[in-house]
N, C-alpha and C positions, 0 to 999 in steps of 0.2 A: 657720748656714744661709748659703749663698753667693748673692749676687745673680746674676740671669741677664744676659745681654747686654742685656736691657732696663733700662738703668741710669738712667732718670729716671721719675718717678711718671707722666707721659704714656705712657712706654714700657710701664710696667706695665699701664695700661689697654688700650693697643693689643694686649699679649700676651694679656690676658684675653679680649679681644674676638675675637681670633683662635682662641683655644682653645675656648671654649664661650660663644657670645654670648647664648645663652638662659637660662643659669643666673642665679638671683638674686644681686644684689650687695648692695643696700641694702633693707632692710624698715623703714619708719618708722611709729612710733605717735605721736600726740599724744592723750593721755589727757585733755586739756581739751575737745577737740572730738570724740573718737571717731574721728579720722582714722586710717586705715591704708593705706599706699602701699607697693607692692613694685615696685622697679625692677630689671629684668634688666641684665646688663652692656650689651647692645645699647642699651636704652632710656637708661640712665645716659650712655653714650658719646654718644648723640645730643643729650641736653642739654648735655653738656660741649662738643661741637662748636658747637652754636649760641651758647652763652655766649661760647666762645673768639672766635667771629666778631664778636659784639657787642662784646667788649672791644677787639679788634685794629681793627675797622673802623668801628664806630659811635662808639666813645670814644676811638679813636686811641692807646690805651695802647701803651707802647714797652717792649721788655725792660729789666728793672731798674726799672720804675717801681714804687712802693710802693702797695699797696691795703690799706687799713685795713678789715678784715672784722669788721663789728659784727653777728654773727648768732648765733643759739644752735645746738647740735647739731641739725641738720635736714638732710633729704636735699638741699635746695636749697644749703645751706652746702657739702656735699660737692661738688656741681656746681661751684661758684664756686672751690673749692680747686684741683680738677683743670683748670679753665679757667685759672686763673693760672699753674699749672705747665706747661700747654701753650703759652701765649703768651710765657713768660719774665717775666711780671709776679710781683713777690714779693708773696706772701700774708702779710699781717701781721694775725693774729687778734687783735681787742681792742686794736689800737694807737690811739694818739692821732690822730684824723682831722686835726688841725691840721698835722702833719707828714707827711701822706701826699699822694701825687699825686691819688688818687680813693679813693671811699670806698663800700662797700656796706653798706646798713643795714637792719635789720629794723624793724617799726613801733614798737617801744618805745625805739629809740635815734636817732630823727631829730633831735632837738635837739642831741644830741652830735655827729652827722654833719654838722651845718651848719658845723662848724668848718673843715671841709675846703674849700680854696680851688679845687679841681679839680672834676672830674665827680662827680656824687653819683647813686647807684642805690638805689632803694628796693623792698624786698620786703615784701609784705603777709603772707607766710607762711599765707596761707589755704588750706584743703583744695583739692586738685587743682591747686595753683599759681596760685590765683585773684588777680585783680588788685584794687587799691585802689578802693573806690566811687569816690573822687575822688583823683587822684595828689597827693602832698604837693608843695607849692610848692617849686621849686628841686630836684627830683628826677626822675630817669627812672623810670617804673614798669617794672620788669623784666618783669612778666607781660604787659604790652602790647607790649613791643619784641621779646622774644627768640623769639616764634614764627615771625616772618618771616625770621630769619636762616638762613644756609645749613646743610644737614645734613652738610656735610663741611668740615674745617678743615685748612688748612696754614699754619704760621707764616711771616711774611716773613722771619725770621732764625731759624737753627737754635738750638734749645734743647738744651743737652748736659749732661752730668753735672756740669761745673763752673760752670753758670749759676746765679746766686743765686735762691732759690725760696721760702724759708720764714724768716720773722722771728717768733720767740716771745719773750715778756717775759723779760728777764734772760738770754737766751741768744745774743744776735745773730742774724746771718743764716747760714742752712745752704745749701749748694749743693744741686741737684737729686739728685746722686749720694749725697750725705750723707743725705738725706731717705730715699732708697731703702735705703741700708745700715742706718739705724736702723730702718726698718720691718720688715726681715727680722729684725734682732736682737729687736725687740719681739715678733714672731710666734714666735721661738724661745723667748724667755722665757715666753710664754704656753703654749707647747706647742701652739700652732695649727697645724693640718694642712690640707692641701687639702680643701675641702668643710666645714670647720669653720664654726660660726656663733656670733659673738660679740654677746651682748646687752650694749648700753653705755647707761648713764644719765649719762655723764660729759659736761661741756661741751667745746666744741671750741676752747677758748682756750688750751691747753697740750698738751704732747706726749702726755700720757697719754690725753686724750680723742680726739685726732686718730688715735692708733695704733689704739685699741680700736674706734673708730667708722668707721674708713675705711682707714688705710694698712696695717696689718698684715694684715687680711683680703684686701685688694687684692693684697698681695705674694705671698701663698702659694695664691692660689685658694680663699679662704674668702669669707665674706659677713658683713654686720653688721646687727643689728637694733637700731635707734635708738629709744629711748623718751623721749619730751619730756613734761613735766608729769605724771610718773609717781610723784611722791612719796607720793601718797595710796593707791597700790596696796597692798593687803594682801599678806602673804607667800604666801597662797594664790592670789591672783590672778597674782602674779608667777610663781609656779611653774606655773600653768596656761599662761601665756604662753609660758614657757620650752618646756613640753611641745609646745604647739601649733607653735611656730616651730623646733622641733628644735635648740634651743641647746645648744652643746656648752661655752660658757664665759660666765660673767657677771662683769663688771667694773663 
């Protein structure tokens, strides 16, 4: 499969928004809380724009800064990944916060995240993107700050195919163009076609999880069904979800 002219992850999102803004992009389940959230391309892109403005304007992040992303596979994690790609910030899932310029943490990794000497953002990961009852000391509460950000985003410096974009454990830093090429390659390996829906229970701390849960579907006009805390689902329950969500691939 050959990449289109949209040769950055942010470009892939812009292309999807132009083609069909109303189609589903990410459907998220949390089987510990019963939460189900479905984001269209347009809704997802709006969250990305707001988060990108937060990164660039409120946090003052610069292209090439490293962001340690300490979050599970979640729709808000996908938003943060695309916000990093949009601003030129290097997303580093699972990285040591002590060596990062800023950190984004879920509620279970706050102590680990305190090792970061730069800005710290915390996500409660509550249903409907809810805030913490009380913000953790030393952290910005994402749910409090992001709603007031602008709905349109333009980077101060261009983010091109050669811009550093993604750092994975043991793999070094990949450029934005390399991320796109790998996303298309993963989609081809999956046999994923436009309109395909991938159900993923993989974490977002390696390529397999990022490809299945976000990047491969985004590349080819598909969508992802993310399932968190689903280990206790019976085979029958999982099969029923696949049928309900019209899943074409489970990983």
